[in-house]
C-alpha positions as CSV (number, residue, x, y, z in Angstrom):
1,M,-19.6,-13.4,-28.0
2,A,-20.9,-10.5,-25.8
3,K,-18.5,-11.3,-23.0
4,D,-15.5,-10.2,-25.2
5,R,-17.0,-6.7,-25.8
6,V,-15.9,-4.3,-23.0
7,I,-17.2,-0.8,-23.0
8,R,-15.2,2.1,-21.5
9,Q,-16.3,4.3,-18.6
10,D,-16.9,7.3,-20.9
11,Q,-19.3,5.1,-23.0
12,L,-21.1,4.0,-19.9
13,D,-21.4,7.7,-18.8
14,R,-22.8,8.8,-22.1
15,L,-25.3,5.9,-22.2
16,F,-26.5,6.6,-18.6
17,T,-26.7,10.4,-19.3
18,A,-28.7,9.9,-22.4
19,A,-31.3,7.8,-20.5
20,L,-31.4,10.1,-17.5
21,E,-31.8,13.3,-19.5
22,A,-34.6,11.7,-21.6
23,A,-36.4,10.6,-18.4
24,I,-36.1,14.1,-16.9
25,G,-37.4,15.6,-20.1
26,R,-40.4,13.3,-20.2
27,V,-41.3,13.9,-16.6
28,E,-41.0,17.7,-17.0
29,K,-43.1,17.6,-20.2
30,D,-45.8,15.0,-19.3
31,G,-45.3,14.1,-15.7
32,H,-44.9,10.4,-16.6
33,F,-43.4,8.0,-19.1
34,H,-43.2,4.4,-20.1
35,P,-39.7,2.7,-19.9
36,L,-37.2,4.4,-22.2
37,V,-34.6,2.3,-23.9
38,F,-31.2,3.4,-25.2
39,E,-28.6,1.2,-27.0
40,L,-24.9,1.6,-27.4
41,R,-24.3,0.2,-30.8
42,Y,-21.2,-1.6,-32.1
43,N,-20.0,1.7,-33.8
44,G,-20.2,3.7,-30.6
45,A,-23.5,5.5,-31.4
46,I,-26.2,5.8,-28.8
47,Q,-29.7,5.3,-30.1
48,A,-33.1,5.6,-28.4
49,I,-35.3,2.7,-29.6
50,V,-38.9,1.7,-29.4
51,L,-39.7,-2.0,-29.1
52,L,-43.1,-3.4,-30.3
53,E,-44.2,-6.6,-28.8
54,T,-46.1,-8.5,-31.5
55,G,-46.4,-11.9,-29.8
56,E,-48.5,-13.0,-26.9
57,V,-47.6,-11.1,-23.8
58,N,-46.8,-13.1,-20.6
59,D,-48.3,-11.0,-17.8
60,E,-46.3,-12.9,-15.2
61,R,-43.2,-11.1,-16.4
62,G,-42.9,-7.3,-16.0
63,P,-42.3,-4.9,-18.9
64,V,-38.6,-4.6,-18.1
65,E,-38.1,-8.4,-18.2
66,R,-39.9,-8.5,-21.6
67,L,-37.7,-5.7,-22.9
68,F,-34.6,-7.7,-21.9
69,D,-36.0,-10.7,-23.7
70,L,-36.4,-8.6,-26.9
71,L,-33.0,-7.0,-26.6
72,R,-31.0,-10.2,-25.7
73,P,-30.6,-11.5,-29.3
74,R,-29.2,-8.1,-30.3
75,A,-26.7,-8.3,-27.5
76,Q,-25.7,-11.9,-28.3
77,C,-25.1,-11.2,-32.0
78,G,-23.0,-8.1,-31.3
79,T,-25.4,-5.4,-32.7
80,I,-25.4,-3.7,-29.3
81,Y,-22.6,-3.4,-26.6
82,G,-24.7,-1.7,-23.9
83,V,-28.3,-0.8,-22.9
84,A,-29.8,1.7,-20.5
85,I,-33.5,1.5,-19.5
86,A,-35.0,4.5,-17.7
87,L,-37.9,3.9,-15.4
88,L,-40.1,6.1,-13.3
89,H,-41.2,5.1,-9.8
90,S,-43.8,7.8,-9.4
91,S,-45.1,6.7,-6.1
92,S,-41.7,7.2,-4.5
93,A,-40.5,10.0,-6.8
94,V,-37.5,8.1,-8.1
95,L,-35.9,7.8,-11.5
96,E,-34.1,4.6,-12.1
97,V,-31.7,3.8,-14.9
98,Q,-30.7,0.1,-15.4
99,V,-27.4,0.0,-17.2
100,R,-26.2,-3.3,-18.7
101,A,-23.1,-4.2,-20.7
102,A,-20.8,-7.2,-20.9
103,N,-18.5,-5.7,-18.2
104,Y,-21.1,-3.7,-16.2
105,S,-24.4,-4.2,-14.6
106,S,-26.0,-1.7,-12.2
107,D,-29.3,0.0,-11.3
108,I,-28.8,3.7,-10.6
109,R,-31.6,5.4,-8.6
110,V,-32.1,9.1,-8.5
111,P,-34.7,10.6,-6.1
112,F,-36.3,13.8,-7.3
113,T,-38.6,16.6,-6.3
114,M,-40.9,18.3,-8.8
115,E,-42.0,21.9,-8.8
116,T,-45.1,22.7,-10.8
117,T,-46.0,26.2,-11.9
118,G,-48.7,27.8,-14.1
119,V,-52.4,27.4,-14.2
120,F,-53.1,27.3,-18.0
121,K,-49.7,26.2,-19.2
122,R,-48.3,23.9,-16.6
123,K,-44.5,23.8,-16.3
124,R,-42.7,21.1,-14.3
125,R,-39.1,21.4,-13.1
126,I,-37.2,18.4,-11.7
127,N,-34.7,18.8,-8.9
128,L,-32.5,15.7,-8.5
129,G,-31.4,14.2,-5.2
130,E,-28.3,12.1,-4.4
131,F,-27.6,9.3,-6.8
132,S,-27.2,5.7,-5.5
133,H,-26.4,2.5,-7.3
134,R,-26.4,-1.2,-6.6
135,P,-25.0,-4.0,-8.6
136,A,-27.6,-5.9,-10.5
137,R,-28.0,-9.3,-12.2
138,N,-27.0,-9.0,-15.8
139,N,-30.0,-10.6,-17.5
140,L,-29.1,-9.2,-20.9
141,F,-25.4,-10.0,-21.5
142,G,-25.4,-13.0,-19.3
143,T,-22.5,-12.1,-17.0
144,P,-22.8,-11.9,-13.2
145,A,-23.2,-8.6,-11.4
């Protein structure tokens, strides 16, 4: 059962860092991105994944809730020990990484500023602000925040 699998702080750090670095890279390259999903697998590997919804989409639920629905069976059967989902809140210039594991559940927010240079070949550079986090409901592994 997922509650028995505890991940260490160094694994949480690697999972969070993978998601944050990918989010920064996507913003610097394209200026936006869809949610990015990273799994910590049972063997300790961190893997970026793409999920394809093939069923009917319930628009009452947001994309992150639907991602959790698709990931939950993988967490319950022990395929994954942790997940980090990176989101962009472009209107407030904040990157958010939602990290979930059986023994950890937090949303980490990182404000940023972006410098844009170049006329023909645009370059973006992200400057991160102060990180903040808040405990979150663990809607993936089913343990309380």
